[in-house]
Every structure is written in structure tokens, then in C-alpha cells.
C-alpha positions as CSV (number, residue, x, y, z in Angstrom):
1,M,-9.8,46.9,-16.9
2,A,-9.7,49.0,-13.6
3,I,-7.9,49.3,-10.3
4,R,-10.4,49.2,-7.5
5,K,-10.2,50.7,-4.1
6,I,-9.2,48.2,-1.3
7,A,-11.5,47.9,1.7
8,R,-9.7,48.4,5.0
9,M,-10.2,46.7,8.4
10,G,-13.3,48.1,10.0
11,H,-15.5,48.1,6.8
12,P,-18.4,45.6,7.2
13,V,-17.8,43.9,3.9
14,L,-14.6,42.3,5.4
15,R,-16.7,40.8,8.2
16,R,-19.2,38.9,6.1
17,S,-19.1,35.4,4.6
18,T,-19.2,35.5,0.9
19,T,-21.8,34.1,-1.5
20,P,-20.8,31.3,-3.9
21,V,-20.6,32.2,-7.5
22,A,-23.4,30.6,-9.5
23,D,-22.1,31.2,-13.0
24,V,-18.3,31.7,-13.6
25,S,-19.0,32.9,-17.1
26,D,-21.2,35.8,-15.9
27,F,-19.9,39.1,-17.3
28,E,-19.8,40.7,-13.8
29,I,-17.6,37.9,-12.5
30,K,-15.3,38.2,-15.5
31,R,-15.0,41.9,-14.9
32,L,-14.4,41.4,-11.2
33,I,-11.6,39.0,-11.8
34,S,-10.0,41.3,-14.4
35,D,-10.2,44.3,-12.0
36,M,-8.9,42.2,-9.1
37,K,-5.8,41.3,-11.2
38,D,-5.2,45.0,-12.0
39,T,-5.7,45.9,-8.3
40,L,-3.4,43.2,-7.0
41,A,-0.7,44.2,-9.5
42,D,-1.1,47.9,-8.6
43,A,-0.9,47.1,-4.8
44,E,2.1,44.9,-5.3
45,G,0.5,42.2,-3.1
46,V,0.6,38.4,-3.4
47,G,-3.1,37.7,-2.9
48,L,-6.5,39.4,-3.0
49,A,-10.1,38.3,-2.2
50,A,-13.3,39.8,-3.6
51,P,-14.4,41.3,-0.3
52,Q,-11.2,43.4,-0.3
53,V,-12.6,45.2,-3.4
54,Y,-16.1,45.5,-1.8
55,V,-17.7,42.4,-3.5
56,S,-19.1,39.7,-1.3
57,S,-18.5,36.8,-3.8
58,A,-16.4,33.7,-3.3
59,V,-13.5,34.7,-5.5
60,M,-9.8,34.9,-4.5
61,M,-6.5,35.0,-6.3
62,F,-2.9,34.6,-5.3
63,F,0.6,33.8,-6.6
64,V,3.8,32.7,-5.0
65,P,7.0,34.4,-6.2
66,P,10.0,32.0,-6.7
67,S,11.8,33.7,-3.8
68,R,8.9,32.6,-1.4
69,A,8.3,29.1,-2.8
70,A,9.4,25.9,-1.1
71,G,11.4,24.8,-4.2
72,D,12.9,26.9,-7.0
73,E,9.6,27.5,-8.7
74,G,6.8,29.8,-7.7
75,V,3.1,29.4,-8.2
76,P,1.7,31.5,-11.1
77,L,-1.3,33.8,-10.5
78,T,-4.2,31.5,-9.6
79,V,-7.8,32.5,-9.5
80,L,-10.0,30.3,-7.3
81,I,-13.8,30.6,-7.4
82,N,-15.9,28.9,-4.7
83,P,-12.8,27.4,-3.0
84,G,-12.5,25.0,-0.2
85,I,-9.5,24.0,1.9
86,E,-8.6,21.2,4.3
87,P,-5.5,20.7,6.4
88,I,-3.2,17.8,5.7
89,G,-1.9,16.6,9.1
90,E,-1.9,18.3,12.4
91,E,1.2,20.6,12.1
92,Q,0.8,24.3,12.3
93,V,3.6,26.8,11.9
94,G,3.8,30.5,12.7
95,G,4.7,33.1,10.2
96,W,4.6,36.9,9.6
97,E,1.6,38.1,7.6
98,G,0.6,41.4,6.2
99,C,-2.6,42.4,4.5
100,L,-3.6,44.9,1.9
101,S,-6.7,45.6,4.0
102,I,-4.6,46.3,7.1
103,P,-1.9,48.5,5.6
104,G,1.4,49.0,7.4
105,L,0.8,46.3,10.0
106,Q,2.1,42.7,10.3
107,G,1.4,39.9,12.7
108,Y,2.7,36.5,13.6
109,V,0.0,34.0,12.6
110,P,-0.2,30.2,13.1
111,R,-1.4,28.4,10.0
112,W,-1.6,24.8,8.8
113,Q,1.7,23.8,7.3
114,R,0.1,21.6,4.6
115,I,-3.3,21.9,3.0
116,R,-5.3,20.7,0.1
117,Y,-7.4,23.2,-1.7
118,R,-9.9,23.1,-4.5
119,G,-12.1,25.4,-6.5
120,L,-12.8,26.5,-10.0
121,D,-10.4,28.6,-12.2
122,E,-11.7,31.6,-14.1
123,A,-12.7,29.4,-17.0
124,G,-14.7,27.1,-14.7
125,V,-12.2,24.3,-14.8
126,P,-11.8,22.5,-11.5
127,I,-8.5,23.0,-9.6
128,E,-7.2,20.7,-6.8
129,R,-3.7,21.1,-5.4
130,E,-1.7,20.4,-2.3
131,A,0.3,23.2,-0.8
132,E,2.8,23.8,2.0
133,G,4.8,26.6,3.5
134,F,4.2,30.1,2.1
135,H,1.9,28.7,-0.6
136,A,-0.3,27.1,2.0
137,R,-0.2,30.3,4.1
138,V,-1.3,32.7,1.3
139,V,-4.2,30.4,0.3
140,Q,-5.4,30.2,3.9
141,H,-5.1,34.0,4.3
142,E,-7.2,34.7,1.2
143,Y,-9.7,32.0,2.1
144,D,-10.2,33.6,5.5
145,H,-11.3,36.8,3.7
146,L,-14.1,34.8,2.1
147,Q,-15.2,33.7,5.6
148,G,-15.1,37.2,7.0
149,V,-11.9,36.6,9.0
150,L,-8.9,38.9,9.2
151,Y,-5.4,37.6,10.2
152,P,-5.4,39.3,13.6
153,E,-8.2,37.1,14.7
154,R,-6.0,34.1,14.0
155,M,-3.1,35.4,16.1
156,T,-2.4,33.8,19.5
157,D,-0.1,36.5,20.8
158,M,-1.1,40.1,20.2
159,T,2.3,41.3,21.3
160,R,3.5,40.0,17.9
161,L,1.5,42.6,16.0
162,G,3.2,45.7,14.9
163,F,4.0,48.2,12.2
164,A,6.0,46.5,9.5
165,E,8.5,49.4,9.5
166,E,9.2,49.0,13.2
167,L,9.4,45.2,13.0
168,M,12.0,45.5,10.3
169,R,14.1,47.8,12.5
170,H,13.5,45.7,15.7
171,P,13.0,42.1,14.7
172,M,11.3,39.8,17.2
173,G,13.5,36.7,16.4
174,D,11.7,35.6,13.3
175,S,12.3,37.0,9.9
176,V,9.9,39.8,9.1
177,E,9.1,40.2,5.4
178,P,6.6,42.5,3.9
179,E,3.7,40.8,2.1
């Protein structure tokens, strides 16, 4: 339908917890999801949450390209409404993250290695999955947006925050890949 402008770090909409969606069949929610799909494709990202397009509703979407998946298969575009996540186990791993709301920067962020997530798809059908690796990372990143949290707040070492272009030229020992 339409490509929406993406809110950048500093805008108050990114600092608020979202409101649960009461009716997934509501026209405004359907339009929001359609616009978010267009916006995500245009921005060439792997995930987007409603606050990033200035809407404080509990809606997020993501996909995992085959090149970033734990196996040979990726995860198709998934819409999650009113999601919840829980860690599986105690293990956390660090990884480089970028964000459409923080253009040009990347940071090394610890996340749960394995999670279980649940929510409703765009038709209102319940989804429950387990995820690990990059799949788990992108779900946690987008879920954080619904809680008003940006990835720099999860970082434990701010010396590992930098411009993606510089990090590609001067790696810090871990692979740096744009998101």
C-alpha cells in the first residue's frame, strides 16, 4: 500500500511500550501490516516493528534469509501480533546488530541463544516457535522495539558500537555484517 517513514533514535515513539492489538481484523491493523511490509522491503531490512513507523501497537515482522539461517532454509516473512518471548536455557551469545532506526551504526549485543516465541499471525492464527542463532536474535531485537528498548541499551561494551562502514574496514575480531 505505502512506504512509511522510519522513526529514528531520539523520537519518543521508540521509547514507549506498545499497546496490545485488540482486533487483528481491524482495517487499520491490516493497513499497518501492509505498509510495514512495503517499508521493510524498501529499507532492505530483515525486521520491523510498528513503533518504527510511528505506531504504538504490538505488531512486528521479520524474516531470516537462507544465508543467515542455522540450516539451509531461512524463515519466511513472519508477522507477529501481541508477541511474547522466553529464553530456553541460560546461554547468551554476542553478535553484531544494526537497526533501521539507528542508520549507519552497528553494535555488539548479547542475546539469548535460544528462545521460544508466540503471538498471532496477520490472520489471527496463533504461532508458537522455537528459534536459535540469527533467527532468535532478530525476534528479540524486534520484540525489544515493542518494549521501548533499542539495541544500544542491551550492549555491555560501548567500545563495540561504531559506524558500519568503519567496522567493515577495521573489524574488531568478529564478523561484521550489515543488517
